[in-house]
N, C-alpha and C positions, 0 to 999 in steps of 0.2 A: 435467953429469951424465955419468958414464962409462958404459961398456958394461954393467957389472954393474948399475948403477942402472936403465938402460933395460929390462934383462931382468927385474928385480924388479917394475917397474911393469907390464910386459906380463903377468907371471905373476899379479899381483894382479887386474888387469882381467879376464884370462881366467878366473881362479877365481871372480870375482863373476858373470861371464856364465854359467859352468857352473852355479853355485848357483841363479841365477834360472831357468835352463832346467829344472833338476831340480824346483824348487818348483812351477813352472808345470805340469810334467808329472804330478806326484804329487797336487797338490791337486785335489779335484773341482771342476767348474765351478759357478759361482754359479747358484742357481735362477732361472729366467726365467719369463716368462708361459707359461701352459699352451698346448699346441698346439691348433689349432682342431679341432673335432669332425670325424670322418671323414664323408665324404659317401657314403651307401650308394647302391646301384643303384636303390633304391625312390624316390629323389629325382628320378631322370631321367624325362623324359616318354617314354611308350612309342613314339611314332612318330618322334621327333626323331632317334634313332640311325640309322634306315633312311634318312631324308631326307639326313642328313649324309654317310652312306656313299655315297649316289648322287651327292651334290654334289661329292665329292672329284674326280670325273673329268669334271665338266662344264667345257667350255672357253668357253662363251658365257654372257652375263649371263642369270641366271635369278632372277626375283623370289622364288620359293619358296626357293631356296637362300640368297639374301641374307637373307631373313627368318629362316631356320633358323640361319644362322651368327650373326646378331645376337642371337637368343634364347640360343644357346649361350654367346656372349661375356658377355651380361648375367648368365646363371646362374653362369658361372665367376667373375666378379668380384663376385658377390653384390649386384648392383644391382636385381634384379627385385623384391625386397621393398620397396625405397624408392619405387617408382613406383606400387604398388598402393594 
């Protein structure tokens, strides 16, 4: 294959790549599963925020802080409903 043939093959491959990129950019994304419901501030426990704020600066082991962080972790990962 000569130089002209290589240029033609390169142009065809480049044209296909450009076409695929344009199709991907123009087509809307496929519908997916709905987003999870937003968690409102009403779901949070009233005293937990104050405890966690205090525990951010604690440098020694504190059982109350460990319990508060564990509760927050379970709430975040949605595990608290499974255990009740």
